[in-house]
PDB file as gemmi writes it, atoms N, CA and C in Angstrom:
CRYST1    1.000    1.000    1.000  90.00  90.00  90.00 P 1                      
ATOM      1  N   MET A   1       1.116  -1.546   0.149  1.00  0.00           N  
ATOM      2  CA  MET A   1      -0.040   0.173  -0.357  1.00  0.00           C  
ATOM      3  C   MET A   1       0.626   1.536   0.135  1.00  0.00           C  
ATOM      4  N   PRO A   2       0.531   2.403  -0.836  1.00  0.00           N  
ATOM      5  CA  PRO A   2       1.111   3.367  -0.994  1.00  0.00           C  
ATOM      6  C   PRO A   2       1.183   4.660   0.264  1.00  0.00           C  
ATOM      7  N   THR A   3       2.231   4.739   0.542  1.00  0.00           N  
ATOM      8  CA  THR A   3       2.698   6.081   2.291  1.00  0.00           C  
ATOM      9  C   THR A   3       1.550   6.896   1.876  1.00  0.00           C  
ATOM     10  N   VAL A   4       1.204   8.417   1.575  1.00  0.00           N  
ATOM     11  CA  VAL A   4       1.098   9.184   2.351  1.00  0.00           C  
ATOM     12  C   VAL A   4       1.730  10.536   3.001  1.00  0.00           C  
ATOM     13  N   THR A   5       2.926  11.266   2.722  1.00  0.00           N  
ATOM     14  CA  THR A   5       3.017  11.796   3.468  1.00  0.00           C  
ATOM     15  C   THR A   5       3.358  13.912   3.275  1.00  0.00           C  
ATOM     16  N   MET A   6       3.505  13.910   4.281  1.00  0.00           N  
ATOM     17  CA  MET A   6       3.062  15.566   3.860  1.00  0.00           C  
ATOM     18  C   MET A   6       3.943  17.111   4.714  1.00  0.00           C  
ATOM     19  N   THR A   7       3.765  17.951   4.302  1.00  0.00           N  
ATOM     20  CA  THR A   7       4.729  18.651   4.672  1.00  0.00           C  
ATOM     21  C   THR A   7       4.107  19.295   6.570  1.00  0.00           C  
ATOM     22  N   ARG A   8       4.671  19.546   7.373  1.00  0.00           N  
ATOM     23  CA  ARG A   8       3.952  19.271   8.999  1.00  0.00           C  
ATOM     24  C   ARG A   8       3.037  20.175   8.921  1.00  0.00           C  
ATOM     25  N   HIS A   9       2.946  21.145   8.807  1.00  0.00           N  
ATOM     26  CA  HIS A   9       2.591  22.560   8.933  1.00  0.00           C  
ATOM     27  C   HIS A   9       0.498  21.638   8.613  1.00  0.00           C  
ATOM     28  N   LEU A  10       0.829  21.153   8.154  1.00  0.00           N  
ATOM     29  CA  LEU A  10      -1.306  20.926   6.982  1.00  0.00           C  
ATOM     30  C   LEU A  10      -0.931  19.701   8.393  1.00  0.00           C  
ATOM     31  N   TYR A  11      -0.910  18.803   9.486  1.00  0.00           N  
ATOM     32  CA  TYR A  11      -1.069  19.098   9.952  1.00  0.00           C  
ATOM     33  C   TYR A  11      -1.993  20.432  11.245  1.00  0.00           C  
ATOM     34  N   ARG A  12      -1.585  21.177  11.213  1.00  0.00           N  
ATOM     35  CA  ARG A  12      -2.255  22.479  12.005  1.00  0.00           C  
ATOM     36  C   ARG A  12      -3.518  22.269  11.357  1.00  0.00           C  
ATOM     37  N   PHE A  13      -4.094  21.432  10.014  1.00  0.00           N  
ATOM     38  CA  PHE A  13      -5.348  21.428   9.988  1.00  0.00           C  
ATOM     39  C   PHE A  13      -6.170  20.877   9.901  1.00  0.00           C  
ATOM     40  N   PHE A  14      -5.620  19.629  10.308  1.00  0.00           N  
ATOM     41  CA  PHE A  14      -6.122  18.070   9.615  1.00  0.00           C  
ATOM     42  C   PHE A  14      -5.172  17.562  10.921  1.00  0.00           C  
ATOM     43  N   PRO A  15      -5.732  18.189  12.337  1.00  0.00           N  
ATOM     44  CA  PRO A  15      -4.747  16.923  13.303  1.00  0.00           C  
ATOM     45  C   PRO A  15      -5.089  15.361  13.106  1.00  0.00           C  
ATOM     46  N   ALA A  16      -6.662  15.031  12.547  1.00  0.00           N  
ATOM     47  CA  ALA A  16      -6.080  13.283  12.272  1.00  0.00           C  
ATOM     48  C   ALA A  16      -5.250  12.967  12.119  1.00  0.00           C  
ATOM     49  N   LEU A  17      -5.397  13.754  11.135  1.00  0.00           N  
ATOM     50  CA  LEU A  17      -3.856  12.527  10.426  1.00  0.00           C  
ATOM     51  C   LEU A  17      -1.874  12.854  10.996  1.00  0.00           C  
ATOM     52  N   GLU A  18      -1.967  13.195  12.032  1.00  0.00           N  
ATOM     53  CA  GLU A  18      -0.710  13.501  12.617  1.00  0.00           C  
ATOM     54  C   GLU A  18      -0.395  12.495  13.303  1.00  0.00           C  
ATOM     55  N   ASN A  19       0.603  11.808  13.791  1.00  0.00           N  
ATOM     56  CA  ASN A  19       1.743  11.285  14.168  1.00  0.00           C  
ATOM     57  C   ASN A  19       0.466   9.681  13.968  1.00  0.00           C  
ATOM     58  N   ARG A  20       0.099   9.620  12.339  1.00  0.00           N  
ATOM     59  CA  ARG A  20      -0.053   8.082  12.097  1.00  0.00           C  
ATOM     60  C   ARG A  20       0.275   7.842  10.814  1.00  0.00           C  
ATOM     61  N   THR A  21       0.718   6.866  10.713  1.00  0.00           N  
ATOM     62  CA  THR A  21       1.090   5.909   8.987  1.00  0.00           C  
ATOM     63  C   THR A  21      -0.350   6.179   8.564  1.00  0.00           C  
ATOM     64  N   ILE A  22      -0.232   6.309   7.359  1.00  0.00           N  
ATOM     65  CA  ILE A  22      -1.339   7.259   5.707  1.00  0.00           C  
ATOM     66  C   ILE A  22      -0.501   6.138   4.976  1.00  0.00           C  
ATOM     67  N   THR A  23      -1.649   5.578   4.973  1.00  0.00           N  
ATOM     68  CA  THR A  23      -1.712   4.446   4.051  1.00  0.00           C  
ATOM     69  C   THR A  23      -3.389   4.409   3.291  1.00  0.00           C  
ATOM     70  N   THR A  24      -2.850   4.233   2.200  1.00  0.00           N  
ATOM     71  CA  THR A  24      -4.193   3.697   1.223  1.00  0.00           C  
ATOM     72  C   THR A  24      -3.895   3.501  -0.321  1.00  0.00           C  
ATOM     73  N   PRO A  25      -5.353   2.353  -0.315  1.00  0.00           N  
ATOM     74  CA  PRO A  25      -4.715   1.306  -1.308  1.00  0.00           C  
ATOM     75  C   PRO A  25      -3.986   1.901  -2.764  1.00  0.00           C  
ATOM     76  N   ALA A  26      -3.117   1.568  -3.991  1.00  0.00           N  
ATOM     77  CA  ALA A  26      -2.280   1.647  -5.124  1.00  0.00           C  
ATOM     78  C   ALA A  26      -3.795   2.186  -5.611  1.00  0.00           C  
ATOM     79  N   GLY A  27      -3.802   3.649  -6.328  1.00  0.00           N  
ATOM     80  CA  GLY A  27      -4.387   3.973  -7.751  1.00  0.00           C  
ATOM     81  C   GLY A  27      -4.278   5.150  -8.292  1.00  0.00           C  
ATOM     82  N   SER A  28      -4.823   5.876  -9.163  1.00  0.00           N  
ATOM     83  CA  SER A  28      -4.290   7.156  -9.087  1.00  0.00           C  
ATOM     84  C   SER A  28      -4.530   8.084  -8.265  1.00  0.00           C  
ATOM     85  N   VAL A  29      -3.491   9.189  -8.496  1.00  0.00           N  
ATOM     86  CA  VAL A  29      -3.862  10.623  -7.725  1.00  0.00           C  
ATOM     87  C   VAL A  29      -4.496  10.954  -6.633  1.00  0.00           C  
ATOM     88  N   ALA A  30      -6.121  11.490  -7.769  1.00  0.00           N  
ATOM     89  CA  ALA A  30      -7.107  11.221  -7.625  1.00  0.00           C  
ATOM     90  C   ALA A  30      -7.639  10.329  -5.828  1.00  0.00           C  
ATOM     91  N   GLU A  31      -7.489   9.067  -6.390  1.00  0.00           N  
ATOM     92  CA  GLU A  31      -8.156   8.034  -5.652  1.00  0.00           C  
ATOM     93  C   GLU A  31      -7.415   8.078  -4.281  1.00  0.00           C  
ATOM     94  N   VAL A  32      -6.055   8.184  -4.436  1.00  0.00           N  
ATOM     95  CA  VAL A  32      -5.385   8.184  -2.768  1.00  0.00           C  
ATOM     96  C   VAL A  32      -5.908   9.428  -2.578  1.00  0.00           C  
ATOM     97  N   LEU A  33      -5.862  10.936  -2.776  1.00  0.00           N  
ATOM     98  CA  LEU A  33      -6.604  12.107  -1.958  1.00  0.00           C  
ATOM     99  C   LEU A  33      -7.536  11.075  -1.790  1.00  0.00           C  
ATOM    100  N   HIS A  34      -8.750  10.397  -2.072  1.00  0.00           N  
ATOM    101  CA  HIS A  34     -10.154  10.861  -2.310  1.00  0.00           C  
ATOM    102  C   HIS A  34     -10.162   9.344  -0.562  1.00  0.00           C  
ATOM    103  N   ALA A  35      -8.666   9.001  -0.575  1.00  0.00           N  
ATOM    104  CA  ALA A  35      -9.158   7.863   0.094  1.00  0.00           C  
ATOM    105  C   ALA A  35      -8.135   8.628   1.688  1.00  0.00           C  
ATOM    106  N   VAL A  36      -7.634   8.789   1.554  1.00  0.00           N  
ATOM    107  CA  VAL A  36      -7.536  10.431   2.643  1.00  0.00           C  
ATOM    108  C   VAL A  36      -7.991  11.433   3.296  1.00  0.00           C  
ATOM    109  N   ASP A  37      -8.872  11.490   1.929  1.00  0.00           N  
ATOM    110  CA  ASP A  37     -10.410  12.288   2.936  1.00  0.00           C  
ATOM    111  C   ASP A  37     -11.477  11.283   3.385  1.00  0.00           C  
ATOM    112  N   GLU A  38     -11.152  10.956   3.337  1.00  0.00           N  
ATOM    113  CA  GLU A  38     -12.361  10.291   4.408  1.00  0.00           C  
ATOM    114  C   GLU A  38     -11.532   9.305   5.815  1.00  0.00           C  
ATOM    115  N   LEU A  39     -10.167  10.170   5.702  1.00  0.00           N  
ATOM    116  CA  LEU A  39      -9.828   9.948   7.077  1.00  0.00           C  
ATOM    117  C   LEU A  39      -9.741  11.249   8.165  1.00  0.00           C  
ATOM    118  N   ALA A  40      -9.545  12.210   7.316  1.00  0.00           N  
ATOM    119  CA  ALA A  40     -10.072  13.854   8.012  1.00  0.00           C  
ATOM    120  C   ALA A  40     -10.926  14.659   6.241  1.00  0.00           C  
ATOM    121  N   PRO A  41     -12.199  14.740   7.196  1.00  0.00           N  
ATOM    122  CA  PRO A  41     -12.529  15.272   6.022  1.00  0.00           C  
ATOM    123  C   PRO A  41     -12.727  16.054   6.238  1.00  0.00           C  
ATOM    124  N   GLY A  42     -12.251  16.925   4.524  1.00  0.00           N  
ATOM    125  CA  GLY A  42     -13.240  18.466   4.481  1.00  0.00           C  
ATOM    126  C   GLY A  42     -11.072  18.035   2.891  1.00  0.00           C  
ATOM    127  N   PHE A  43     -10.331  17.510   3.591  1.00  0.00           N  
ATOM    128  CA  PHE A  43      -8.722  17.091   3.289  1.00  0.00           C  
ATOM    129  C   PHE A  43      -8.454  17.940   2.143  1.00  0.00           C  
ATOM    130  N   SER A  44      -9.666  17.084   0.733  1.00  0.00           N  
ATOM    131  CA  SER A  44      -9.203  17.484  -0.328  1.00  0.00           C  
ATOM    132  C   SER A  44      -9.858  19.197  -0.717  1.00  0.00           C  
ATOM    133  N   ASP A  45     -10.501  18.720   0.401  1.00  0.00           N  
ATOM    134  CA  ASP A  45     -11.396  20.607  -0.325  1.00  0.00           C  
ATOM    135  C   ASP A  45     -10.327  21.772  -0.028  1.00  0.00           C  
ATOM    136  N   TYR A  46      -9.124  21.498   0.710  1.00  0.00           N  
ATOM    137  CA  TYR A  46      -8.022  21.984   1.142  1.00  0.00           C  
ATOM    138  C   TYR A  46      -7.520  22.145   0.075  1.00  0.00           C  
ATOM    139  N   LEU A  47      -6.281  21.108  -1.061  1.00  0.00           N  
ATOM    140  CA  LEU A  47      -6.098  20.621  -1.659  1.00  0.00           C  
ATOM    141  C   LEU A  47      -5.949  20.698  -3.212  1.00  0.00           C  
ATOM    142  N   LEU A  48      -7.715  20.129  -3.491  1.00  0.00           N  
ATOM    143  CA  LEU A  48      -8.338  20.353  -3.971  1.00  0.00           C  
ATOM    144  C   LEU A  48      -9.323  22.338  -5.033  1.00  0.00           C  
ATOM    145  N   ASP A  49      -8.888  22.106  -6.464  1.00  0.00           N  
ATOM    146  CA  ASP A  49      -9.677  24.076  -6.397  1.00  0.00           C  
ATOM    147  C   ASP A  49     -11.457  22.674  -7.334  1.00  0.00           C  
ATOM    148  N   GLU A  50     -12.342  24.020  -7.302  1.00  0.00           N  
ATOM    149  CA  GLU A  50     -13.870  24.057  -7.080  1.00  0.00           C  
ATOM    150  C   GLU A  50     -14.166  22.783  -8.031  1.00  0.00           C  
ATOM    151  N   ARG A  51     -13.430  22.530  -9.270  1.00  0.00           N  
ATOM    152  CA  ARG A  51     -13.259  21.344 -10.466  1.00  0.00           C  
ATOM    153  C   ARG A  51     -12.122  20.431 -10.326  1.00  0.00           C  
ATOM    154  N   GLY A  52     -11.769  20.391  -9.926  1.00  0.00           N  
ATOM    155  CA  GLY A  52     -11.540  18.633  -8.985  1.00  0.00           C  
ATOM    156  C   GLY A  52      -9.353  18.732  -8.992  1.00  0.00           C  
ATOM    157  N   ALA A  53      -9.734  19.797  -9.379  1.00  0.00           N  
ATOM    158  CA  ALA A  53      -7.894  20.166  -9.943  1.00  0.00           C  
ATOM    159  C   ALA A  53      -6.690  19.948  -9.307  1.00  0.00           C  
ATOM    160  N   LEU A  54      -5.712  20.631  -8.724  1.00  0.00           N  
ATOM    161  CA  LEU A  54      -4.948  20.990  -7.985  1.00  0.00           C  
ATOM    162  C   LEU A  54      -4.740  22.835  -7.422  1.00  0.00           C  
ATOM    163  N   ARG A  55      -4.632  23.316  -5.910  1.00  0.00           N  
ATOM    164  CA  ARG A  55      -4.558  24.316  -6.178  1.00  0.00           C  
ATOM    165  C   ARG A  55      -3.732  25.148  -7.273  1.00  0.00           C  
ATOM    166  N   ARG A  56      -3.142  26.351  -7.120  1.00  0.00           N  
ATOM    167  CA  ARG A  56      -1.919  25.873  -7.666  1.00  0.00           C  
ATOM    168  C   ARG A  56      -0.984  26.355  -6.880  1.00  0.00           C  
ATOM    169  N   HIS A  57      -0.615  26.501  -5.476  1.00  0.00           N  
ATOM    170  CA  HIS A  57       0.004  26.266  -4.998  1.00  0.00           C  
ATOM    171  C   HIS A  57       0.116  24.725  -3.884  1.00  0.00           C  
ATOM    172  N   VAL A  58       0.177  24.063  -4.157  1.00  0.00           N  
ATOM    173  CA  VAL A  58      -0.712  22.559  -3.456  1.00  0.00           C  
ATOM    174  C   VAL A  58       0.884  22.028  -4.851  1.00  0.00           C  
ATOM    175  N   ASN A  59       1.223  21.829  -4.326  1.00  0.00           N  
ATOM    176  CA  ASN A  59       2.318  20.721  -5.373  1.00  0.00           C  
ATOM    177  C   ASN A  59       2.283  18.576  -4.551  1.00  0.00           C  
ATOM    178  N   LEU A  60       2.519  18.459  -5.255  1.00  0.00           N  
ATOM    179  CA  LEU A  60       2.560  16.481  -5.025  1.00  0.00           C  
ATOM    180  C   LEU A  60       3.498  16.062  -5.868  1.00  0.00           C  
ATOM    181  N   SER A  61       4.331  14.807  -5.178  1.00  0.00           N  
ATOM    182  CA  SER A  61       5.258  14.287  -5.899  1.00  0.00           C  
ATOM    183  C   SER A  61       5.145  12.870  -5.147  1.00  0.00           C  
ATOM    184  N   ILE A  62       5.380  11.782  -6.011  1.00  0.00           N  
ATOM    185  CA  ILE A  62       5.661   9.964  -5.525  1.00  0.00           C  
ATOM    186  C   ILE A  62       6.787   9.865  -5.784  1.00  0.00           C  
ATOM    187  N   ASP A  63       7.314  10.120  -4.974  1.00  0.00           N  
ATOM    188  CA  ASP A  63       8.517   9.607  -4.829  1.00  0.00           C  
ATOM    189  C   ASP A  63       8.965  10.495  -5.081  1.00  0.00           C  
ATOM    190  N   ASP A  64      10.303  10.330  -5.967  1.00  0.00           N  
ATOM    191  CA  ASP A  64      11.355  12.039  -6.521  1.00  0.00           C  
ATOM    192  C   ASP A  64      10.284  12.346  -7.213  1.00  0.00           C  
ATOM    193  N   ASN A  65       9.547  11.911  -7.943  1.00  0.00           N  
ATOM    194  CA  ASN A  65       8.870  12.857  -9.271  1.00  0.00           C  
ATOM    195  C   ASN A  65       7.600  13.729  -9.065  1.00  0.00           C  
ATOM    196  N   ILE A  66       7.401  14.376  -9.445  1.00  0.00           N  
ATOM    197  CA  ILE A  66       6.680  15.650 -10.111  1.00  0.00           C  
ATOM    198  C   ILE A  66       5.861  14.857 -10.207  1.00  0.00           C  
ATOM    199  N   VAL A  67       4.090  15.323  -9.906  1.00  0.00           N  
ATOM    200  CA  VAL A  67       2.690  14.682 -10.566  1.00  0.00           C  
ATOM    201  C   VAL A  67       1.673  15.948 -11.225  1.00  0.00           C  
ATOM    202  N   ILE A  68       2.808  14.805 -12.940  1.00  0.00           N  
ATOM    203  CA  ILE A  68       2.720  16.015 -13.939  1.00  0.00           C  
ATOM    204  C   ILE A  68       0.790  15.956 -14.115  1.00  0.00           C  
ATOM    205  N   ASP A  69       0.016  15.840 -13.762  1.00  0.00           N  
ATOM    206  CA  ASP A  69      -1.404  15.586 -14.459  1.00  0.00           C  
ATOM    207  C   ASP A  69      -1.884  16.394 -12.800  1.00  0.00           C  
ATOM    208  N   ARG A  70      -2.128  17.970 -13.396  1.00  0.00           N  
ATOM    209  CA  ARG A  70      -2.898  18.693 -11.744  1.00  0.00           C  
ATOM    210  C   ARG A  70      -3.978  18.514 -12.077  1.00  0.00           C  
ATOM    211  N   ARG A  71      -4.998  17.827 -13.621  1.00  0.00           N  
ATOM    212  CA  ARG A  71      -6.028  18.552 -13.237  1.00  0.00           C  
ATOM    213  C   ARG A  71      -7.015  17.535 -13.315  1.00  0.00           C  
ATOM    214  N   SER A  72      -6.762  16.328 -13.612  1.00  0.00           N  
ATOM    215  CA  SER A  72      -7.683  15.416 -13.624  1.00  0.00           C  
ATOM    216  C   SER A  72      -7.376  14.171 -12.825  1.00  0.00           C  
ATOM    217  N   LEU A  73      -5.676  14.427 -12.529  1.00  0.00           N  
ATOM    218  CA  LEU A  73      -5.170  13.409 -11.342  1.00  0.00           C  
ATOM    219  C   LEU A  73      -4.964  12.487 -11.151  1.00  0.00           C  
ATOM    220  N   SER A  74      -4.701  12.126 -12.696  1.00  0.00           N  
ATOM    221  CA  SER A  74      -4.859  10.495 -13.067  1.00  0.00           C  
ATOM    222  C   SER A  74      -2.850   9.408 -12.430  1.00  0.00           C  
ATOM    223  N   ASP A  75      -1.677  10.045 -12.284  1.00  0.00           N  
ATOM    224  CA  ASP A  75      -1.365   9.802 -12.212  1.00  0.00           C  
ATOM    225  C   ASP A  75      -0.907   8.975 -11.260  1.00  0.00           C  
ATOM    226  N   ARG A  76      -0.541   7.622 -11.589  1.00  0.00           N  
ATOM    227  CA  ARG A  76      -0.708   5.787 -10.763  1.00  0.00           C  
ATOM    228  C   ARG A  76       0.592   5.832 -10.140  1.00  0.00           C  
ATOM    229  N   VAL A  77      -0.054   6.298  -8.797  1.00  0.00           N  
ATOM    230  CA  VAL A  77       0.455   5.907  -7.210  1.00  0.00           C  
ATOM    231  C   VAL A  77       0.365   4.546  -7.219  1.00  0.00           C  
ATOM    232  N   PRO A  78       2.084   3.858  -7.457  1.00  0.00           N  
ATOM    233  CA  PRO A  78       2.079   1.927  -7.204  1.00  0.00           C  
ATOM    234  C   PRO A  78       2.116   1.843  -5.380  1.00  0.00           C  
ATOM    235  N   GLU A  79       1.972   0.848  -6.017  1.00  0.00           N  
ATOM    236  CA  GLU A  79       2.441  -0.586  -4.370  1.00  0.00           C  
ATOM    237  C   GLU A  79       3.871   0.867  -3.576  1.00  0.00           C  
ATOM    238  N   LYS A  80       4.109   0.510  -2.462  1.00  0.00           N  
ATOM    239  CA  LYS A  80       5.128   0.258  -2.051  1.00  0.00           C  
ATOM    240  C   LYS A  80       5.910   1.890  -2.263  1.00  0.00           C  
ATOM    241  N   ALA A  81       4.516   3.332  -3.453  1.00  0.00           N  
ATOM    242  CA  ALA A  81       5.404   4.675  -3.212  1.00  0.00           C  
ATOM    243  C   ALA A  81       5.120   5.667  -1.699  1.00  0.00           C  
ATOM    244  N   THR A  82       5.311   5.883  -2.860  1.00  0.00           N  
ATOM    245  CA  THR A  82       5.345   7.031  -1.338  1.00  0.00           C  
ATOM    246  C   THR A  82       4.838   8.648  -2.367  1.00  0.00           C  
ATOM    247  N   LEU A  83       3.104   9.048  -1.552  1.00  0.00           N  
ATOM    248  CA  LEU A  83       2.864  10.245  -1.617  1.00  0.00           C  
ATOM    249  C   LEU A  83       3.320  11.023  -0.864  1.00  0.00           C  
ATOM    250  N   PHE A  84       3.930  12.216  -1.480  1.00  0.00           N  
ATOM    251  CA  PHE A  84       4.893  13.962  -1.331  1.00  0.00           C  
ATOM    252  C   PHE A  84       3.549  14.839  -1.798  1.00  0.00           C  
ATOM    253  N   ILE A  85       2.859  14.850  -0.265  1.00  0.00           N  
ATOM    254  CA  ILE A  85       2.121  16.809  -0.131  1.00  0.00           C  
ATOM    255  C   ILE A  85       2.972  17.713   0.343  1.00  0.00           C  
ATOM    256  N   PHE A  86       3.191  18.587  -0.469  1.00  0.00           N  
ATOM    257  CA  PHE A  86       3.279  20.147  -0.364  1.00  0.00           C  
ATOM    258  C   PHE A  86       3.369  21.287  -0.675  1.00  0.00           C  
ATOM    259  N   GLN A  87       3.212  22.563   0.119  1.00  0.00           N  
ATOM    260  CA  GLN A  87       2.665  23.875  -0.804  1.00  0.00           C  
ATOM    261  C   GLN A  87       4.049  25.372  -0.692  1.00  0.00           C  
ATOM    262  N   ALA A  88       3.702  25.588  -1.707  1.00  0.00           N  
ATOM    263  CA  ALA A  88       4.943  26.193  -2.343  1.00  0.00           C  
ATOM    264  C   ALA A  88       4.270  27.397  -1.537  1.00  0.00           C  
ATOM    265  N   LEU A  89       5.523  27.859  -0.869  1.00  0.00           N  
ATOM    266  CA  LEU A  89       5.245  29.734   0.455  1.00  0.00           C  
ATOM    267  C   LEU A  89       5.869  30.833  -0.465  1.00  0.00           C  
ATOM    268  N   SER A  90       5.182  31.435  -0.295  1.00  0.00           N  
ATOM    269  CA  SER A  90       5.281  32.824  -1.143  1.00  0.00           C  
ATOM    270  C   SER A  90       5.172  33.891  -0.149  1.00  0.00           C  
ATOM    271  N   GLY A  91       5.423  34.768  -0.549  1.00  0.00           N  
ATOM    272  CA  GLY A  91       4.934  35.838   0.731  1.00  0.00           C  
ATOM    273  C   GLY A  91       6.390  37.225   0.412  1.00  0.00           C  
ATOM    274  N   GLY A  92       6.370  38.289   1.001  1.00  0.00           N  
ATOM    275  CA  GLY A  92       7.954  38.788   0.199  1.00  0.00           C  
ATOM    276  C   GLY A  92       7.424  39.827   1.686  1.00  0.00           C  
TER     277      GLY A  92                                                      
END                                                                             
């Protein structure tokens, strides 16, 4: 089963995910995010826009490869992979 990890600041919004190993069935990025959303309702709303595409400030990688399909999230997350969720930081 793939593992999902994320930057620490996301736990502030989703404390139910903190201090636990998050595993989901293998599948598309969309399917994996849906599985995480079942553990922490509202999680995918935070990452995805109203059309289901990744928000501009959110990035995902599968192991060391950035997710290419940001619209339909069809990239495959294979068994034993890690989906890493991180946000771009900006400011001035």
